[in-house]
C-alpha positions as CSV (number, residue, x, y, z in Angstrom):
1,M,-1.6,-11.0,-31.1
2,L,-3.1,-9.9,-28.4
3,A,-5.0,-13.1,-28.0
4,I,-2.0,-14.8,-28.0
5,A,-0.2,-12.3,-25.4
6,A,-3.4,-13.4,-23.3
7,D,-2.7,-17.0,-23.1
8,H,0.8,-16.1,-22.7
9,L,0.0,-14.0,-19.5
10,R,-2.7,-16.6,-18.3
11,R,-0.3,-19.3,-18.6
12,L,3.2,-17.8,-17.6
13,G,2.3,-14.5,-15.5
14,H,3.1,-11.0,-16.7
15,R,6.8,-11.2,-15.5
16,Q,7.7,-14.2,-17.9
17,V,5.7,-12.8,-21.0
18,T,8.2,-12.1,-23.6
19,V,7.9,-10.1,-26.9
20,V,10.1,-12.7,-28.7
21,G,7.5,-15.5,-27.7
22,V,4.4,-14.0,-28.6
23,A,5.8,-13.0,-31.7
24,A,7.2,-16.5,-32.5
25,E,3.9,-18.0,-32.2
26,A,2.1,-15.4,-34.0
27,G,4.1,-16.3,-36.6
28,M,6.2,-12.5,-37.3
29,T,9.4,-11.0,-35.6
30,H,9.8,-9.5,-32.4
31,A,10.5,-6.1,-34.4
32,N,7.1,-6.5,-35.9
33,V,5.5,-6.6,-32.4
34,Y,7.3,-3.2,-31.3
35,R,5.7,-1.7,-34.4
36,Y,2.4,-1.6,-32.6
37,F,3.7,-1.9,-28.8
38,P,6.9,0.1,-27.5
39,S,7.5,-2.8,-25.1
40,K,6.3,-5.4,-23.2
41,T,4.8,-3.6,-20.6
42,A,2.7,-1.8,-23.5
43,L,1.7,-5.3,-24.5
44,V,0.2,-6.7,-21.4
45,D,-1.5,-3.4,-20.7
46,A,-3.3,-3.7,-23.7
47,V,-4.3,-7.1,-22.5
48,A,-5.4,-5.9,-19.2
49,G,-7.2,-2.9,-21.3
50,R,-9.5,-5.1,-22.8
51,W,-10.7,-6.4,-19.4
52,L,-10.7,-3.2,-17.9
53,R,-13.3,-1.7,-20.9
54,E,-15.1,-4.9,-20.5
55,V,-15.5,-4.2,-16.3
56,E,-16.2,-0.2,-17.8
57,A,-19.0,-1.5,-20.1
58,E,-20.7,-3.5,-17.1
59,L,-20.5,-0.6,-14.7
60,G,-21.7,1.7,-17.7
61,A,-24.6,-0.4,-18.0
62,I,-25.3,0.0,-14.3
63,A,-25.0,3.8,-14.3
64,D,-27.1,4.0,-17.6
65,A,-30.0,2.0,-15.9
66,P,-33.4,3.7,-14.9
67,D,-32.9,3.1,-11.4
68,P,-32.7,5.9,-8.7
69,A,-29.3,7.2,-8.3
70,D,-28.7,5.9,-4.6
71,D,-29.2,2.2,-5.9
72,K,-26.9,2.7,-9.2
73,L,-24.2,3.9,-6.8
74,E,-24.5,0.8,-4.3
75,R,-24.9,-1.4,-7.4
76,L,-21.8,0.0,-9.4
77,L,-19.6,0.0,-6.2
78,L,-20.4,-3.6,-5.6
79,A,-19.9,-4.6,-9.1
80,L,-16.5,-3.2,-9.3
81,A,-15.4,-4.8,-6.2
82,S,-17.0,-8.3,-6.9
83,M,-15.6,-8.1,-10.8
84,Q,-11.9,-7.4,-9.3
85,R,-12.1,-10.1,-6.8
86,E,-13.4,-12.4,-9.6
87,V,-10.2,-11.8,-12.0
88,L,-8.2,-11.9,-8.9
89,A,-9.0,-15.6,-8.1
90,R,-9.7,-16.8,-12.0
91,D,-7.0,-14.9,-13.5
92,P,-4.5,-13.8,-10.9
93,H,-1.5,-13.0,-13.8
94,L,-4.2,-10.6,-15.2
95,F,-5.0,-8.9,-12.0
96,A,-1.3,-8.5,-11.4
97,V,-1.2,-6.4,-14.3
98,H,-4.1,-4.3,-13.3
99,R,-2.3,-4.1,-9.7
100,D,1.2,-2.9,-10.8
101,A,-0.4,-0.4,-13.2
102,T,-2.5,1.1,-10.7
103,V,0.1,1.1,-8.1
104,E,2.6,2.8,-11.2
105,S,0.1,4.8,-12.3
106,R,0.6,3.7,-15.8
107,P,-1.9,5.4,-18.6
108,I,-3.8,2.1,-18.7
109,A,-4.7,2.6,-14.9
110,R,-4.9,6.3,-15.0
111,R,-7.4,6.1,-17.9
112,H,-9.5,3.3,-16.1
113,R,-9.5,5.5,-13.0
114,G,-10.6,8.4,-15.3
115,R,-13.3,6.6,-16.6
116,L,-14.7,5.3,-13.3
117,R,-14.7,8.7,-12.0
118,Q,-16.9,9.9,-14.8
119,L,-19.2,7.2,-14.1
120,V,-19.6,8.0,-10.4
121,E,-19.6,11.7,-11.3
122,R,-22.8,10.7,-14.0
123,V,-24.4,9.1,-11.2
124,I,-24.1,11.3,-8.3
125,E,-25.1,14.3,-10.5
126,E,-28.2,12.5,-11.5
127,G,-28.7,11.7,-7.7
128,M,-28.1,15.7,-6.9
129,N,-30.7,16.7,-9.7
130,A,-33.5,14.4,-8.7
131,G,-33.1,15.4,-4.9
132,T,-31.5,12.0,-3.8
133,F,-28.2,13.5,-2.8
134,S,-28.2,16.9,-1.3
135,L,-24.5,17.6,-1.9
136,R,-23.3,21.4,-2.0
137,D,-20.2,20.5,-3.4
138,R,-20.1,17.8,-5.8
139,E,-16.1,17.3,-6.0
140,R,-15.9,16.7,-2.1
141,G,-19.2,14.1,-2.8
142,L,-16.8,12.6,-5.2
143,A,-13.7,12.8,-3.1
144,F,-16.0,11.4,-0.1
145,I,-17.2,8.3,-2.2
146,F,-13.6,7.4,-3.6
147,D,-12.1,7.4,0.1
148,T,-14.3,5.7,1.8
149,S,-14.8,2.8,-0.8
150,H,-10.5,2.8,-1.4
151,R,-10.2,-0.2,0.9
152,F,-12.7,-2.4,-1.0
153,L,-11.6,-0.9,-4.8
154,H,-8.2,-0.7,-4.8
155,P,-6.3,-3.9,-6.2
156,V,-3.7,-3.7,-3.6
157,S,-6.3,-3.9,-0.7
158,I,-8.0,-6.3,-2.4
159,Q,-5.2,-8.6,-3.3
160,L,-4.3,-8.1,0.4
161,D,-8.0,-9.6,1.4
162,A,-7.8,-12.2,-1.1
163,E,-8.1,-14.9,1.8
164,V,-10.9,-13.3,3.4
165,P,-14.2,-14.7,2.9
166,R,-16.1,-13.3,0.3
167,D,-19.4,-12.7,2.3
168,L,-17.3,-11.1,4.9
169,I,-15.9,-8.3,2.5
170,E,-19.1,-7.8,0.8
171,A,-20.9,-7.3,4.3
172,R,-18.2,-4.5,5.3
173,L,-18.5,-3.2,2.0
174,S,-22.6,-3.1,1.8
175,A,-22.2,-1.4,5.5
176,I,-19.6,1.2,4.2
177,I,-22.1,1.9,1.4
178,R,-25.2,2.4,3.6
179,A,-22.9,4.7,5.7
180,M,-21.8,6.8,2.6
181,L,-25.4,6.8,1.2
182,R,-26.8,8.5,4.7
183,I,-24.0,11.2,4.4
184,L,-24.6,11.7,0.7
185,R,-28.6,12.0,1.1
186,I,-28.3,14.4,4.2
187,G,-25.0,16.4,2.6
188,T,-23.1,16.7,5.5
189,L,-19.7,16.6,4.2
């Protein structure tokens, strides 16, 4: 059912996906689809959730790598920005579901944001324990990271910059990350 919904989303866009259409192609009634998904939004969010779990798995592999914390944080932020830009270019309808879920703070977006926070928090904690980061307040450090990278990681901002050359976006994000890492190392927040 999710594969069919993903195909409909890719071809038609989330506004044109219908529970009736997905059910018909799956050979079931739309009432049966509603047994698993309470609404069309829940169905398309489940499709986006599969992609978000893939993103989180890739970011988790970065967070679990044996690299120093500052390298991991840089790679994690660059990878997240890159994966979102790639899905915007490759599958704009899927990206639109992610963007709308984020803007509307739907459960799928809140869970994703929570998992991202946990990954970054693990890296920050590791950096603090190793002496790489000199933070007195981990919460302020986390807020600082998300505040400074927001422009490059939030789906609305990514969509607004869709026409900006990728190398320019990556150079700007890299400059922000370098400044962020200097501050995290010094601990002057």
